[in-house]
All heavy atoms as a GROMACS GRO file, in nm:
protein
  531
    1MET      N    1   8.035  11.040  10.379
    1MET     CA    2   8.019  10.904  10.423
    1MET      C    3   8.067  10.810  10.313
    1MET      O    4   8.037  10.828  10.196
    1MET     CB    5   7.874  10.878  10.458
    1MET     CG    6   7.847  10.741  10.504
    1MET     SD    7   7.696  10.740  10.602
    1MET     CE    8   7.707  10.578  10.665
    2LEU      N    9   8.140  10.710  10.353
    2LEU     CA   10   8.195  10.611  10.260
    2LEU      C   11   8.085  10.516  10.215
    2LEU      O   12   8.009  10.465  10.297
    2LEU     CB   13   8.308  10.534  10.327
    2LEU     CG   14   8.374  10.425  10.246
    2LEU    CD1   15   8.450  10.487  10.128
    2LEU    CD2   16   8.470  10.346  10.333
    3ASP      N   17   8.077  10.495  10.087
    3ASP     CA   18   7.980  10.399  10.034
    3ASP      C   19   8.052  10.307   9.939
    3ASP      O   20   8.107  10.354   9.841
    3ASP     CB   21   7.866  10.471   9.963
    3ASP     CG   22   7.756  10.375   9.923
    3ASP    OD1   23   7.730  10.282  10.000
    3ASP    OD2   24   7.698  10.394   9.816
    4PRO      N   25   8.066  10.182   9.963
    4PRO     CA   26   8.008  10.104  10.072
    4PRO      C   27   8.079  10.128  10.204
    4PRO      O   28   8.196  10.164  10.207
    4PRO     CB   29   8.026   9.960  10.026
    4PRO     CG   30   8.139   9.963   9.931
    4PRO     CD   31   8.139  10.099   9.869
    5SER      N   32   8.009  10.104  10.312
    5SER     CA   33   8.065  10.131  10.444
    5SER      C   34   8.171  10.028  10.481
    5SER      O   35   8.169   9.914  10.433
    5SER     CB   36   7.955  10.133  10.550
    5SER     OG   37   7.908  10.002  10.572
    6ILE      N   38   8.262  10.067  10.567
    6ILE     CA   39   8.368   9.977  10.611
    6ILE      C   40   8.310   9.856  10.685
    6ILE      O   41   8.363   9.745  10.676
    6ILE     CB   42   8.473  10.052  10.697
    6ILE    CG1   43   8.596   9.966  10.724
    6ILE    CG2   44   8.414  10.098  10.827
    6ILE    CD1   45   8.684   9.945  10.605
    7ASP      N   46   8.198   9.875  10.754
    7ASP     CA   47   8.136   9.764  10.826
    7ASP      C   48   8.085   9.657  10.731
    7ASP      O   49   8.104   9.538  10.755
    7ASP     CB   50   8.021   9.815  10.914
    7ASP     CG   51   8.070   9.906  11.026
    7ASP    OD1   52   8.184   9.886  11.073
    7ASP    OD2   53   7.994   9.997  11.064
    8SER      N   54   8.021   9.698  10.623
    8SER     CA   55   7.971   9.599  10.527
    8SER      C   56   8.086   9.531  10.453
    8SER      O   57   8.078   9.413  10.421
    8SER     CB   58   7.873   9.663  10.429
    8SER     OG   59   7.939   9.754  10.344
    9LEU      N   60   8.195   9.605  10.428
    9LEU     CA   61   8.311   9.545  10.362
    9LEU      C   62   8.382   9.446  10.454
    9LEU      O   63   8.431   9.342  10.407
    9LEU     CB   64   8.408   9.655  10.318
    9LEU     CG   65   8.359   9.743  10.205
    9LEU    CD1   66   8.451   9.864  10.189
    9LEU    CD2   67   8.351   9.665  10.075
   10MET      N   68   8.388   9.475  10.583
   10MET     CA   69   8.455   9.384  10.676
   10MET      C   70   8.378   9.254  10.695
   10MET      O   71   8.434   9.154  10.736
   10MET     CB   72   8.478   9.454  10.811
   10MET     CG   73   8.582   9.564  10.805
   10MET     SD   74   8.739   9.513  10.731
   10MET     CE   75   8.790   9.385  10.842
   11ASN      N   76   8.249   9.253  10.662
   11ASN     CA   77   8.172   9.129  10.666
   11ASN      C   78   8.209   9.038  10.550
   11ASN      O   79   8.185   8.918  10.556
   11ASN     CB   80   8.022   9.159  10.661
   11ASN     CG   81   7.972   9.222  10.789
   11ASN    OD1   82   8.027   9.198  10.896
   11ASN    ND2   83   7.869   9.303  10.778
   12LYS      N   84   8.268   9.093  10.446
   12LYS     CA   85   8.305   9.015  10.327
   12LYS      C   86   8.446   8.956  10.338
   12LYS      O   87   8.471   8.849  10.285
   12LYS     CB   88   8.299   9.102  10.201
   12LYS     CG   89   8.169   9.176  10.180
   12LYS     CD   90   8.058   9.082  10.145
   12LYS     CE   91   7.931   9.164  10.122
   12LYS     NZ   92   7.818   9.083  10.093
   13LEU      N   93   8.538   9.028  10.403
   13LEU     CA   94   8.677   8.984  10.412
   13LEU      C   95   8.720   8.978  10.558
   13LEU      O   96   8.656   9.036  10.645
   13LEU     CB   97   8.768   9.079  10.333
   13LEU     CG   98   8.739   9.086  10.183
   13LEU    CD1   99   8.821   9.197  10.119
   13LEU    CD2  100   8.770   8.953  10.117
   14ASP      N  101   8.833   8.912  10.584
   14ASP     CA  102   8.873   8.886  10.723
   14ASP      C  103   8.950   8.999  10.791
   14ASP      O  104   8.954   9.004  10.913
   14ASP     CB  105   8.953   8.756  10.731
   14ASP     CG  106   9.080   8.761  10.649
   14ASP    OD1  107   9.096   8.853  10.567
   14ASP    OD2  108   9.165   8.672  10.667
   15SER      N  109   9.014   9.089  10.715
   15SER     CA  110   9.089   9.197  10.778
   15SER      C  111   9.096   9.318  10.687
   15SER      O  112   9.073   9.309  10.567
   15SER     CB  113   9.231   9.152  10.814
   15SER     OG  114   9.310   9.140  10.698
   16LYS      N  115   9.133   9.432  10.745
   16LYS     CA  116   9.148   9.554  10.667
   16LYS      C  117   9.264   9.542  10.568
   16LYS      O  118   9.261   9.597  10.460
   16LYS     CB  119   9.170   9.674  10.758
   16LYS     CG  120   9.048   9.710  10.838
   16LYS     CD  121   9.074   9.829  10.928
   16LYS     CE  122   8.954   9.858  11.015
   16LYS     NZ  123   8.977   9.971  11.104
   17TYR      N  124   9.368   9.468  10.607
   17TYR     CA  125   9.483   9.449  10.519
   17TYR      C  126   9.444   9.370  10.394
   17TYR      O  127   9.486   9.402  10.284
   17TYR     CB  128   9.597   9.381  10.594
   17TYR     CG  129   9.640   9.458  10.716
   17TYR    CD1  130   9.607   9.414  10.843
   17TYR    CD2  131   9.710   9.577  10.702
   17TYR    CE1  132   9.646   9.487  10.955
   17TYR    CE2  133   9.748   9.650  10.814
   17TYR     CZ  134   9.716   9.604  10.940
   17TYR     OH  135   9.753   9.677  11.049
   18THR      N  136   9.364   9.268  10.413
   18THR     CA  137   9.314   9.191  10.299
   18THR      C  138   9.227   9.277  10.210
   18THR      O  139   9.237   9.272  10.088
   18THR     CB  140   9.234   9.068  10.349
   18THR    OG1  141   9.316   8.991  10.436
   18THR    CG2  142   9.188   8.983  10.233
   19LEU      N  143   9.144   9.359  10.271
   19LEU     CA  144   9.057   9.450  10.197
   19LEU      C  145   9.138   9.544  10.108
   19LEU      O  146   9.110   9.559   9.989
   19LEU     CB  147   8.970   9.530  10.294
   19LEU     CG  148   8.883   9.639  10.233
   19LEU    CD1  149   8.776   9.579  10.144
   19LEU    CD2  150   8.820   9.722  10.343
   20VAL      N  151   9.242   9.603  10.163
   20VAL     CA  152   9.326   9.696  10.088
   20VAL      C  153   9.397   9.624   9.974
   20VAL      O  154   9.402   9.673   9.861
   20VAL     CB  155   9.429   9.764  10.181
   20VAL    CG1  156   9.533   9.839  10.103
   20VAL    CG2  157   9.359   9.855  10.278
   21THR      N  158   9.450   9.506  10.001
   21THR     CA  159   9.522   9.429   9.899
   21THR      C  160   9.432   9.389   9.783
   21THR      O  161   9.466   9.408   9.667
   21THR     CB  162   9.586   9.304   9.961
   21THR    OG1  163   9.672   9.344  10.068
   21THR    CG2  164   9.665   9.226   9.859
   22VAL      N  165   9.316   9.335   9.816
   22VAL     CA  166   9.222   9.290   9.712
   22VAL      C  167   9.172   9.409   9.630
   22VAL      O  168   9.167   9.403   9.506
   22VAL     CB  169   9.105   9.211   9.775
   22VAL    CG1  170   8.996   9.183   9.674
   22VAL    CG2  171   9.155   9.082   9.836
   23ALA      N  172   9.137   9.518   9.696
   23ALA     CA  173   9.087   9.636   9.625
   23ALA      C  174   9.194   9.697   9.536
   23ALA      O  175   9.166   9.736   9.422
   23ALA     CB  176   9.036   9.740   9.725
   24ALA      N  177   9.317   9.705   9.584
   24ALA     CA  178   9.425   9.763   9.503
   24ALA      C  179   9.456   9.678   9.381
   24ALA      O  180   9.474   9.731   9.270
   24ALA     CB  181   9.550   9.780   9.588
   25ARG      N  182   9.460   9.546   9.400
   25ARG     CA  183   9.486   9.457   9.285
   25ARG      C  184   9.376   9.468   9.180
   25ARG      O  185   9.402   9.472   9.061
   25ARG     CB  186   9.501   9.313   9.332
   25ARG     CG  187   9.630   9.287   9.401
   25ARG     CD  188   9.643   9.142   9.440
   25ARG     NE  189   9.767   9.120   9.512
   25ARG     CZ  190   9.800   9.005   9.567
   25ARG    NH1  191   9.719   8.901   9.558
   25ARG    NH2  192   9.914   8.992   9.631
   26ARG      N  193   9.252   9.469   9.227
   26ARG     CA  194   9.139   9.478   9.133
   26ARG      C  195   9.136   9.614   9.064
   26ARG      O  196   9.106   9.623   8.944
   26ARG     CB  197   9.008   9.453   9.207
   26ARG     CG  198   8.886   9.463   9.120
   26ARG     CD  199   8.887   9.363   9.007
   26ARG     NE  200   8.770   9.383   8.924
   26ARG     CZ  201   8.769   9.376   8.792
   26ARG    NH1  202   8.878   9.343   8.727
   26ARG    NH2  203   8.659   9.398   8.725
   27ALA      N  204   9.170   9.721   9.136
   27ALA     CA  205   9.172   9.854   9.076
   27ALA      C  206   9.276   9.861   8.965
   27ALA      O  207   9.250   9.916   8.858
   27ALA     CB  208   9.200   9.960   9.182
   28ARG      N  209   9.395   9.804   8.990
   28ARG     CA  210   9.497   9.801   8.885
   28ARG      C  211   9.452   9.719   8.765
   28ARG      O  212   9.474   9.757   8.650
   28ARG     CB  213   9.628   9.742   8.940
   28ARG     CG  214   9.719   9.847   8.993
   28ARG     CD  215   9.855   9.788   9.030
   28ARG     NE  216   9.863   9.792   9.174
   28ARG     CZ  217   9.869   9.687   9.256
   28ARG    NH1  218   9.875   9.566   9.207
   28ARG    NH2  219   9.873   9.702   9.386
   29GLU      N  220   9.386   9.608   8.792
   29GLU     CA  221   9.336   9.522   8.685
   29GLU      C  222   9.231   9.596   8.601
   29GLU      O  223   9.233   9.589   8.478
   29GLU     CB  224   9.275   9.396   8.747
   29GLU     CG  225   9.232   9.292   8.647
   29GLU     CD  226   9.177   9.170   8.718
   29GLU    OE1  227   9.258   9.095   8.777
   29GLU    OE2  228   9.054   9.151   8.715
   30MET      N  229   9.140   9.668   8.666
   30MET     CA  230   9.038   9.744   8.593
   30MET      C  231   9.101   9.854   8.509
   30MET      O  232   9.057   9.881   8.399
   30MET     CB  233   8.938   9.806   8.690
   30MET     CG  234   8.834   9.710   8.740
   30MET     SD  235   8.697   9.791   8.823
   30MET     CE  236   8.773   9.847   8.972
   31GLN      N  237   9.203   9.918   8.564
   31GLN     CA  238   9.269  10.027   8.493
   31GLN      C  239   9.340   9.976   8.368
   31GLN      O  240   9.334  10.039   8.263
   31GLN     CB  241   9.369  10.094   8.586
   31GLN     CG  242   9.424  10.223   8.533
   31GLN     CD  243   9.510  10.294   8.637
   31GLN    OE1  244   9.555  10.233   8.735
   31GLN    NE2  245   9.532  10.420   8.618
   32MET      N  246   9.403   9.859   8.377
   32MET     CA  247   9.477   9.805   8.264
   32MET      C  248   9.386   9.741   8.160
   32MET      O  249   9.407   9.756   8.040
   32MET     CB  250   9.580   9.703   8.313
   32MET     CG  251   9.693   9.769   8.390
   32MET     SD  252   9.807   9.657   8.474
   32MET     CE  253   9.839   9.532   8.355
   33ASN      N  254   9.283   9.670   8.204
   33ASN     CA  255   9.197   9.593   8.113
   33ASN      C  256   9.069   9.664   8.073
   33ASN      O  257   8.996   9.617   7.987
   33ASN     CB  258   9.160   9.459   8.176
   33ASN     CG  259   9.281   9.373   8.201
   33ASN    OD1  260   9.384   9.386   8.135
   33ASN    ND2  261   9.272   9.285   8.298
   34LYS      N  262   9.038   9.776   8.139
   34LYS     CA  263   8.916   9.852   8.109
   34LYS      C  264   8.790   9.766   8.122
   34LYS      O  265   8.701   9.769   8.037
   34LYS     CB  266   8.921   9.912   7.968
   34LYS     CG  267   9.044   9.993   7.937
   34LYS     CD  268   9.041  10.126   8.006
   34LYS     CE  269   9.154  10.212   7.953
   34LYS     NZ  270   9.240  10.265   8.053
   35ASP      N  271   8.784   9.685   8.229
   35ASP     CA  272   8.665   9.602   8.250
   35ASP      C  273   8.607   9.628   8.387
   35ASP      O  274   8.674   9.670   8.480
   35ASP     CB  275   8.698   9.454   8.234
   35ASP     CG  276   8.790   9.402   8.343
   35ASP    OD1  277   8.864   9.483   8.402
   35ASP    OD2  278   8.789   9.282   8.370
   36GLU      N  279   8.477   9.609   8.397
   36GLU     CA  280   8.405   9.625   8.523
   36GLU      C  281   8.306   9.511   8.536
   36GLU      O  282   8.253   9.462   8.437
   36GLU     CB  283   8.327   9.757   8.526
   36GLU     CG  284   8.412   9.880   8.528
   36GLU     CD  285   8.329  10.006   8.528
   36GLU    OE1  286   8.205   9.997   8.522
   36GLU    OE2  287   8.388  10.113   8.535
   37GLN      N  288   8.281   9.470   8.659
   37GLN     CA  289   8.183   9.365   8.683
   37GLN      C  290   8.051   9.423   8.735
   37GLN      O  291   7.952   9.352   8.742
   37GLN     CB  292   8.236   9.266   8.786
   37GLN     CG  293   8.355   9.187   8.738
   37GLN     CD  294   8.401   9.086   8.840
   37GLN    OE1  295   8.338   9.066   8.944
   37GLN    NE2  296   8.511   9.020   8.812
   38ILE      N  297   8.050   9.551   8.768
   38ILE     CA  298   7.931   9.612   8.827
   38ILE      C  299   7.870   9.710   8.727
   38ILE      O  300   7.943   9.781   8.659
   38ILE     CB  301   7.970   9.680   8.960
   38ILE    CG1  302   7.863   9.656   9.063
   38ILE    CG2  303   7.991   9.826   8.947
   38ILE    CD1  304   7.907   9.682   9.203
   39GLU      N  305   7.740   9.710   8.717
   39GLU     CA  306   7.672   9.804   8.629
   39GLU      C  307   7.640   9.931   8.706
   39GLU      O  308   7.598   9.924   8.821
   39GLU     CB  309   7.544   9.742   8.575
   39GLU     CG  310   7.567   9.625   8.482
   39GLU     CD  311   7.437   9.568   8.431
   39GLU    OE1  312   7.336   9.641   8.430
   39GLU    OE2  313   7.437   9.450   8.393
   40ASN      N  314   7.656  10.044   8.644
   40ASN     CA  315   7.627  10.175   8.704
   40ASN      C  316   7.695  10.195   8.840
   40ASN      O  317   7.627  10.210   8.942
   40ASN     CB  318   7.476  10.196   8.718
   40ASN     CG  319   7.405  10.185   8.586
   40ASN    OD1  320   7.456  10.229   8.484
   40ASN    ND2  321   7.288  10.124   8.587
   41PRO      N  322   7.828  10.195   8.843
   41PRO     CA  323   7.896  10.217   8.971
   41PRO      C  324   7.875  10.358   9.023
   41PRO      O  325   7.858  10.452   8.945
   41PRO     CB  326   8.044  10.193   8.936
   41PRO     CG  327   8.054  10.219   8.791
   41PRO     CD  328   7.922  10.182   8.731
   42LYS      N  329   7.874  10.373   9.153
   42LYS     CA  330   7.857  10.505   9.215
   42LYS      C  331   7.986  10.586   9.208
   42LYS      O  332   7.983  10.706   9.196
   42LYS     CB  333   7.813  10.490   9.360
   42LYS     CG  334   7.677  10.428   9.376
   42LYS     CD  335   7.640  10.413   9.521
   42LYS     CE  336   7.506  10.342   9.534
   42LYS     NZ  337   7.470  10.319   9.673
   43SER      N  338   8.098  10.517   9.218
   43SER     CA  339   8.228  10.583   9.220
   43SER      C  340   8.282  10.598   9.078
   43SER      O  341   8.260  10.513   8.992
   43SER     CB  342   8.326  10.503   9.304
   43SER     OG  343   8.452  10.565   9.304
   44HIS      N  344   8.357  10.705   9.054
   44HIS     CA  345   8.421  10.722   8.925
   44HIS      C  346   8.568  10.684   8.930
   44HIS      O  347   8.636  10.686   8.829
   44HIS     CB  348   8.403  10.866   8.874
   44HIS     CG  349   8.467  10.968   8.962
   44HIS    ND1  350   8.406  11.017   9.075
   44HIS    CD2  351   8.586  11.029   8.954
   44HIS    CE1  352   8.486  11.104   9.133
   44HIS    NE2  353   8.596  11.114   9.063
   45LYS      N  354   8.616  10.645   9.050
   45LYS     CA  355   8.755  10.603   9.065
   45LYS      C  356   8.763  10.451   9.071
   45LYS      O  357   8.670  10.384   9.115
   45LYS     CB  358   8.816  10.664   9.191
   45LYS     CG  359   8.825  10.815   9.183
   45LYS     CD  360   8.894  10.872   9.303
   45LYS     CE  361   8.905  11.023   9.288
   45LYS     NZ  362   8.977  11.083   9.400
   46PHE      N  363   8.878  10.398   9.028
   46PHE     CA  364   8.894  10.253   9.019
   46PHE      C  365   8.888  10.185   9.155
   46PHE      O  366   8.828  10.079   9.169
   46PHE     CB  367   9.025  10.219   8.948
   46PHE     CG  368   9.026  10.258   8.804
   46PHE    CD1  369   9.107  10.361   8.760
   46PHE    CD2  370   8.947  10.193   8.712
   46PHE    CE1  371   9.108  10.398   8.626
   46PHE    CE2  372   8.946  10.229   8.578
   46PHE     CZ  373   9.028  10.332   8.535
   47VAL      N  374   8.949  10.245   9.257
   47VAL     CA  375   8.947  10.183   9.390
   47VAL      C  376   8.805  10.180   9.445
   47VAL      O  377   8.762  10.080   9.504
   47VAL     CB  378   9.042  10.258   9.487
   47VAL    CG1  379   9.028  10.204   9.628
   47VAL    CG2  380   9.186  10.246   9.441
   48GLY      N  381   8.729  10.285   9.425
   48GLY     CA  382   8.590  10.288   9.469
   48GLY      C  383   8.506  10.182   9.399
   48GLY      O  384   8.423  10.116   9.461
   49ARG      N  385   8.532  10.164   9.270
   49ARG     CA  386   8.460  10.061   9.196
   49ARG      C  387   8.497   9.922   9.245
   49ARG      O  388   8.413   9.833   9.254
   49ARG     CB  389   8.490  10.073   9.047
   49ARG     CG  390   8.431  10.196   8.986
   49ARG     CD  391   8.471  10.208   8.841
   49ARG     NE  392   8.426  10.334   8.785
   49ARG     CZ  393   8.457  10.377   8.666
   49ARG    NH1  394   8.534  10.303   8.587
   49ARG    NH2  395   8.411  10.492   8.622
   50ALA      N  396   8.625   9.902   9.277
   50ALA     CA  397   8.670   9.773   9.331
   50ALA      C  398   8.602   9.746   9.465
   50ALA      O  399   8.559   9.633   9.491
   50ALA     CB  400   8.821   9.772   9.346
   51LEU      N  401   8.590   9.846   9.550
   51LEU     CA  402   8.521   9.830   9.678
   51LEU      C  403   8.374   9.796   9.658
   51LEU      O  404   8.318   9.715   9.732
   51LEU     CB  405   8.537   9.955   9.764
   51LEU     CG  406   8.678   9.984   9.814
   51LEU    CD1  407   8.683  10.121   9.882
   51LEU    CD2  408   8.728   9.875   9.907
   52GLU      N  409   8.312   9.856   9.559
   52GLU     CA  410   8.172   9.824   9.529
   52GLU      C  411   8.159   9.678   9.484
   52GLU      O  412   8.062   9.611   9.519
   52GLU     CB  413   8.118   9.918   9.421
   52GLU     CG  414   8.097  10.059   9.469
   52GLU     CD  415   8.044  10.151   9.361
   52GLU    OE1  416   7.965  10.105   9.276
   52GLU    OE2  417   8.084  10.269   9.359
   53GLU      N  418   8.255   9.630   9.406
   53GLU     CA  419   8.253   9.490   9.363
   53GLU      C  420   8.269   9.395   9.481
   53GLU      O  421   8.204   9.292   9.488
   53GLU     CB  422   8.362   9.464   9.258
   53GLU     CG  423   8.334   9.526   9.124
   53GLU     CD  424   8.441   9.497   9.021
   53GLU    OE1  425   8.539   9.427   9.052
   53GLU    OE2  426   8.428   9.545   8.907
   54ILE      N  427   8.356   9.431   9.575
   54ILE     CA  428   8.374   9.349   9.695
   54ILE      C  429   8.244   9.345   9.775
   54ILE      O  430   8.200   9.239   9.820
   54ILE     CB  431   8.490   9.402   9.782
   54ILE    CG1  432   8.623   9.382   9.709
   54ILE    CG2  433   8.492   9.334   9.918
   54ILE    CD1  434   8.740   9.454   9.773
   55ASP      N  435   8.181   9.460   9.792
   55ASP     CA  436   8.056   9.468   9.868
   55ASP      C  437   7.944   9.389   9.801
   55ASP      O  438   7.860   9.331   9.869
   55ASP     CB  439   8.016   9.614   9.887
   55ASP     CG  440   7.906   9.630   9.989
   55ASP    OD1  441   7.915   9.569  10.096
   55ASP    OD2  442   7.810   9.705   9.961
   56ALA      N  443   7.944   9.385   9.670
   56ALA     CA  444   7.841   9.311   9.597
   56ALA      C  445   7.868   9.160   9.597
   56ALA      O  446   7.784   9.082   9.551
   56ALA     CB  447   7.833   9.362   9.453
   57GLY      N  448   7.984   9.119   9.648
   57GLY     CA  449   8.016   8.976   9.654
   57GLY      C  450   8.075   8.922   9.524
   57GLY      O  451   8.081   8.802   9.505
   58LEU      N  452   8.119   9.012   9.436
   58LEU     CA  453   8.175   8.969   9.309
   58LEU      C  454   8.324   8.933   9.319
   58LEU      O  455   8.375   8.864   9.232
   58LEU     CB  456   8.156   9.078   9.204
   58LEU     CG  457   8.010   9.116   9.176
   58LEU    CD1  458   8.003   9.237   9.084
   58LEU    CD2  459   7.937   8.998   9.114
   59LEU      N  460   8.391   8.981   9.422
   59LEU     CA  461   8.532   8.950   9.445
   59LEU      C  462   8.545   8.875   9.576
   59LEU      O  463   8.485   8.911   9.676
   59LEU     CB  464   8.617   9.077   9.453
   59LEU     CG  465   8.628   9.162   9.328
   59LEU    CD1  466   8.715   9.284   9.357
   59LEU    CD2  467   8.686   9.084   9.213
   60THR      N  468   8.626   8.771   9.574
   60THR     CA  469   8.652   8.694   9.695
   60THR      C  470   8.802   8.675   9.711
   60THR      O  471   8.879   8.700   9.619
   60THR     CB  472   8.584   8.556   9.690
   60THR    OG1  473   8.631   8.485   9.577
   60THR    CG2  474   8.433   8.570   9.684
   61PHE      N  475   8.841   8.626   9.827
   61PHE     CA  476   8.981   8.603   9.857
   61PHE      C  477   8.992   8.472   9.934
   61PHE      O  478   8.916   8.448  10.027
   61PHE     CB  479   9.036   8.718   9.942
   61PHE     CG  480   9.175   8.695   9.991
   61PHE    CD1  481   9.282   8.714   9.907
   61PHE    CD2  482   9.199   8.655  10.121
   61PHE    CE1  483   9.411   8.691   9.951
   61PHE    CE2  484   9.327   8.634  10.167
   61PHE     CZ  485   9.434   8.652  10.080
   62GLU      N  486   9.084   8.388   9.890
   62GLU     CA  487   9.110   8.263   9.961
   62GLU      C  488   9.252   8.264  10.014
   62GLU      O  489   9.345   8.293   9.940
   62GLU     CB  490   9.089   8.144   9.869
   62GLU     CG  491   8.946   8.124   9.826
   62GLU     CD  492   8.928   8.003   9.737
   62GLU    OE1  493   9.016   7.914   9.740
   62GLU    OE2  494   8.830   7.999   9.665
   63LYS      N  495   9.268   8.230  10.142
   63LYS     CA  496   9.401   8.224  10.201
   63LYS      C  497   9.476   8.101  10.151
   63LYS      O  498   9.415   7.995  10.133
   63LYS     CB  499   9.391   8.214  10.353
   63LYS     CG  500   9.384   8.344  10.423
   63LYS     CD  501   9.396   8.320  10.572
   63LYS     CE  502   9.416   8.449  10.643
   63LYS     NZ  503   9.422   8.433  10.787
   64GLU      N  504   9.606   8.118  10.134
   64GLU     CA  505   9.692   8.005  10.100
   64GLU      C  506   9.731   7.932  10.228
   64GLU      O  507   9.757   7.997  10.330
   64GLU     CB  508   9.818   8.052  10.030
   64GLU     CG  509   9.795   8.108   9.894
   64GLU     CD  510   9.927   8.148   9.828
   64GLU    OE1  511  10.034   8.114   9.880
   64GLU    OE2  512   9.920   8.216   9.725
   65ASN      N  513   9.735   7.803  10.224
   65ASN     CA  514   9.783   7.726  10.338
   65ASN      C  515   9.932   7.708  10.326
   65ASN      O  516   9.981   7.647  10.232
   65ASN     CB  517   9.714   7.589  10.344
   65ASN     CG  518   9.568   7.601  10.374
   65ASN    OD1  519   9.526   7.693  10.442
   65ASN    ND2  520   9.488   7.508  10.325
   66ARG      N  521  10.003   7.763  10.421
   66ARG     CA  522  10.150   7.751  10.420
   66ARG      C  523  10.197   7.682  10.543
   66ARG      O  524  10.150   7.684  10.645
   66ARG     CB  525  10.214   7.888  10.411
   66ARG     CG  526  10.192   7.950  10.276
   66ARG     CD  527  10.272   8.076  10.267
   66ARG     NE  528  10.253   8.131  10.133
   66ARG     CZ  529  10.331   8.219  10.081
   66ARG    NH1  530  10.434   8.265  10.147
   66ARG    NH2  531  10.310   8.265   9.961
   0.00000   0.00000   0.00000
């Protein structure tokens, strides 16, 4: 079972595409900078940690108006 669940993640962001983009960018950032915003993450992989940060409300996304 995925933790955090896709249902709880979709309550934080507007689409699955946004979820993937935000998580991938944050995972790359964590890998390069060696920083985390969450204490005692459940996942040992960067993408899992990024998803945990999104679920905790530590990462947000704002759409650009074009």
